[in-house]
Structure formats: C-alpha cells, structure tokens
N, C-alpha and C positions, 0 to 999 in steps of 0.2 A: 523577579529575575527569570524564573521559569516561564512566566507568561510572555515576557519580552522575547526570550529565546524561541519559544514555540511560535509566536507571531512572526518572527523573522524567518524561521524555517518554512512556515506555511506560505508566507508571501513570496519567497524565492521559488518555492515549489510550484505555486500557482502560476507565476509569471513564466517560468520555464516550460511548464506543461502546456499552457494555453498558447504560447507563442510557437511551440514546436509541434502542434497538432496538425496532422494531415491524415486523412482517412485512407489507409492502405488495407488491403485484404488481410495482412498478418496482424493488424491492429484490431480488427473487428472481433466481437466477443461471442463465439460459439461456446459450447460446454467444455470447460477444461477437464472436468472429471471423466469425460468420454475420450480424452486424448487429443481433442482439438485445441487450437490456440484459444485462449480466453482467460477471463477472470470473473469469479462470482463468489458471493458470500450472502449470508442472511444478516441483516442489520436489525436488531431487536425483533427477530423472527420473520422479517419481510425480505423477500428476494431483492438483491441488488446485483444487477448484471449490467455493468457499464458498457458503453459502446467502443471504448478504447482500452486496450490492455497491453502493457509492455514493461520492460525493465530497462533501467539506465545503468550503464557500467559504473557511473559515478553519480552519487547523490548530489543535487545542487547544494553548493556552499560547503561540501565536505567530501573531499576526494578519498577519504578512508572508507567510505561506505558505497554500496550499490543499493538500488531500490527497485521494488516491484510495485507497479501501479495499476489501478483500475479507475478510469475517469469516465463520468457520464457527461458528455458534451452538452446535453440539453439542460441539465440542472447545475452543472459545475461541481457536483458532488465528486469527491475523490477519496480513495483509500490508498495509502502508501505504506509499505513496510520497508524499513532500512536496516540492512545488516552489514557488518564489517566485510570488507573485500576478502578477508581470510575465511569467511564462512562458506564452506562448500556444502556437500550433502550431509544431512543429519537433522536433528531436532534442536531448536534453539529457543530459549526463553525470550519473550518479547517484554521489555521493561523500559527503563529510562535510557539504557545503553543500546540495546538492539530494539529500536523503537518503531512504533506505528503512529502515523498521523492521519487524520481524516477531516474532511469538511462534509457535513451532511445537513441538508436543509438550512444552509447558510450559517451553521454553527461549527466551530472548530473543536476537535477532540484529539487527545494524544495519550500515549502511554507514558510520556515524559511527566505528565501531571499525576501519576500514580496508578495508571492502569497496568494490566499485565495480560499475558497469554503465551502462546507458543506458535512457532512456524516450523514445519518440516519440509526441508528441501529434499525432494526425491531424485532430482536430476539437475545438474548444473554443468553447462558447457559454456564456451565463450559466446555462443549465439542463442542459447535457450535456458530458461529456468522453469522448473515444474515443482509443484508442491501443494501443501495444504496449510491452513492456519485457523486459529480462533483467538479472540482477544476481547478485552474490555478496555475502552478508551474513555478518558475523563476530560471534561472541559477545564479551562484555566481557573475557574472558581472552585473546582473540586466538588461541585454540587450536582452536575448533570453527567450521565454516562451513557455510552452506547455499547451494546454487546454484539459482537460479530461472531457468528458460528458457521460451521460447514463451509469455510472458505477454501477455494481451490484456484490454482492458476497454472497456466502453461503459456509462458510469454517469451517473446523474442527479445533479445538484448540489443540495445542501440548503443 
C-alpha cells in the first residue's frame, strides 16, 4: 500500500512539474545559502544543484500541503519536501507525515517508506520560502537509501 501511495504521489508530482516547467530567471538555481534564489543539497556526499527551484502553494493531489522543489531538467532528478500549509517558520521533522520524495538516477525514494530528517523554515511569506534541510530517504523495497545533507533553498512560491 505504501509503495502504491508513493508511486501515485511521484507520478502526479512528475507530471505536474514537467508540464509546468518554463525557465524563468527566478527558477534558475544560484546559491541559496548566499541569499540568492535556488535549491541545493548533497546527495550521498555529491553536490546536487538542480536548474529549477520553486515552491507550490499546494502539493499535487493534496491541498493540505505546500511543497518545495529542486528539479534537474537534464536528468529529471527531483527532490521535493512537502509540509502542511499550517507549517510556518520553525524546525519540523521530516517523516511519513511531513514528507520528502525524490527521484534520483531513475530510482524513487521517500521518507514515507521509513526515512527521516528535518527541515528548518527560516522565512515564509506568500511569495517566498527559505530554509535548510537534511534527510534520509528510502526506496519502496526498504533496501536502498539516499542521504541528503547540507540542503538549502530560497524559492519563490507559485
């Protein structure tokens, strides 16, 4: 059941993101830690700096959440963090409820499958979200995992 739920979420997420992609200056990914708009994180120790970064005011298929995205349009790798719309500034656990999903090297991972971590929202307005995160995401079989560290984002809300 968890695998089906995750597959459904990732499918809707991928379709929504890929059909809504248009490269604008506020989507391009400079260094968010330096105060510029962007999204970056280390995946298993290697830099992942996608060329699109943004937040959606509503997570696809679930209006009770908003989501923060980093998407590499060349590889279709994606990292998404979904938080309840009630989550403002502060530190939140990432788990099965405040969750993260990712596709990396054509493999799907999620905290819904048992991963964990935390996200700190340092600024949230109607038009911008900034913060940091780290997490571990697990595949649907529970045997493979990805560790994401030193994550930061400064994204515009759509």
